C-alpha positions, -999 to 999 in steps of 0.1 A, spaced: -263 507 -193 -264 545 -192 -296 544 -172 -278 526 -144 -258 557 -135 -274 584 -114 -241 602 -114 -220 602 -145 -192 628 -144 -163 630 -169 -132 652 -166 -146 678 -141 -123 707 -134 -130 738 -113 -107 768 -114 -113 797 -90 -98 831 -101 -89 856 -74 -73 885 -93 -44 872 -111 -42 840 -90 -58 808 -102 -68 780 -78 -73 746 -94 -97 730 -69 -105 700 -92 -82 688 -119 -102 664 -140 -124 642 -118 -143 614 -134 -167 592 -115 -199 572 -118 -224 562 -91 -251 536 -97 -287 539 -87 -291 527 -51 -254 528 -43 -239 541 -11 -207 560 -17 -183 581 5 -161 609 -7 -130 614 15 -99 636 14 -79 660 35 -88 697 37 -81 713 4 -83 681 -15 -113 692 -35 -141 671 -19 -163 701 -10 -159 715 -46 -168 681 -60 -199 679 -37 -210 714 -49 -207 702 -85 -225 669 -79 -252 688 -60 -257 713 -88 -247 741 -65 -220 752 -90 -208 748 -126 -176 730 -136 -150 750 -155 -146 721 -178 -160 686 -181 -195 670 -184 -219 659 -157 -251 640 -161 -274 637 -131 -302 611 -134 -297 610 -171 -298 648 -176 -268 668 -188 -266 695 -162 -230 708 -166 -240 735 -191 -272 747 -176 -280 783 -167 -282 791 -129 -320 791 -129 -321 758 -147 -295 743 -124 -315 755 -93 -347 737 -107 -328 705 -112 -312 707 -78 -345 711 -61 -361 681 -79 -332 657 -79 -309 664 -50 -316 662 -12 -290 677 11 -282 668 47 -256 692 62 -236 691 94 -252 723 107 -289 711 101 -298 744 83 -332 747 100 -354 779 99 -355 787 136 -389 803 137 -407 776 118 -420 742 128 -405 709 117 -435 705 94 -429 739 77 -392 732 74 -399 699 56 -424 716 33 -399 741 19 -385 720 -10 -421 715 -22 -428 752 -20 -397 759 -41 -408 733 -66 -441 750 -70 -461 721 -55 -494 735 -42 -514 705 -31 -506 677 -7 -476 694 8 -487 690 44 -495 653 40 -462 646 23 -442 665 49 -460 647 77 -453 613 61 -416 622 57 -413 632 93 -431 600 104 -407 580 83 -378 593 104 -396 588 137 -408 624 143 -445 620 139 -450 634 174 -428 664 167 -445 680 138 -452 714 155 -419 717 174 -394 744 164 -357 737 162 -350 751 197 -374 725 210 -356 696 193 -323 679 201 -294 679 176 -303 644 165 -339 653 161 -330 684 140 -309 662 118 -338 639 113 -359 668 102 -332 676 77 -333 641 64 -371 643 61 -367 676 42 -341 660 19 -363 631 9 -396 648 6 -393 655 -31 -381 619 -38 -347 630 -51 -324 610 -73 -296 613 -47 -291 625 -11 -258 643 -5 -248 641 32 -220 664 42 -205 653 76 -241 644 87 -230 633 122 -203 659 128 -223 680 153 -238 650 171 -228 628 200 -220 592 192 -255 578 201 -273 604 180 -248 600 152 -254 562 150 -291 568 149 -287 592 119 -265 567 101 -291 540 107 -319 562 93 -299 570 62 -288 535 55 -324 522 61 -335 547 34 -311 530 10 -321 495 20 -359 501 20 -363 527 -8 -331 523 -29 -321 559 -22 -287 567 -36 -265 581 -8 -233 601 -12 -215 609 20 -188 636 22 -168 629 53 -136 629 72 -148 600 94 -134 566 85 -161 550 105 -188 564 83 -168 556 52 -164 520 63 -201 515 62 -205 526 26 -201 504 -5 -174 524 -21 -149 551 -11 -137 578 -35 -106 595 -22 -93 629 -34 -60 645 -32 -50 679 -47 -81 679 -69 -76 644 -83 -93 611 -76 -65 589 -63 -86 559 -51 -120 545 -60 -129 512 -44 -144 492 -17 -136 501 20 -114 478 40 -133 453 61 -140 466 96 -118 452 124 -134 426 147 -153 442 175 -155 476 159 
């Protein structure tokens, strides 16, 4: 059924024009992601995975093709409409954390609600989001007072505070040591198991991809593989 698909994209292309030169970053990508699914997008540099993430996250418009996010056709929206959809339906977790350095963890998590025009209950919701990622005792700490792993947990709390349809995680463990990276993966996968949150990872890391339910591989702007990851080797 159509309602099963939180991501429903058909024939997405993206052409960047630089003077007389055209760069075809995507060449007709079609994909669907079910509600509650955990998917990874992989590919070498220049394959189009960042472009695809920008389109799926409503950060950009496709040159051609259609995209429905959580049942809404978003591929033809104006920039202001796209921004409103993005704030309501997409949570982002980036490699670089993207914290506002002068503000507390609580204020950072409140930001999506401010942008959405939510005026009441923001502090309580932000507090609950931080508690859900194990930072209930760090509400008033600023980024410089937090470790990298803690900053990424703030970013996860910020991503989920508006109850988005999907969370897009772009190399979420890339700036972390292995222990902190494992903790971030556990938190994200727990969100999927406990809340049914749809997760889309954009990653170079085969270890992350192996823990998702499906891998979408891109090459030269085309989806060349869409299927389940290989079983992990014994002892890995």
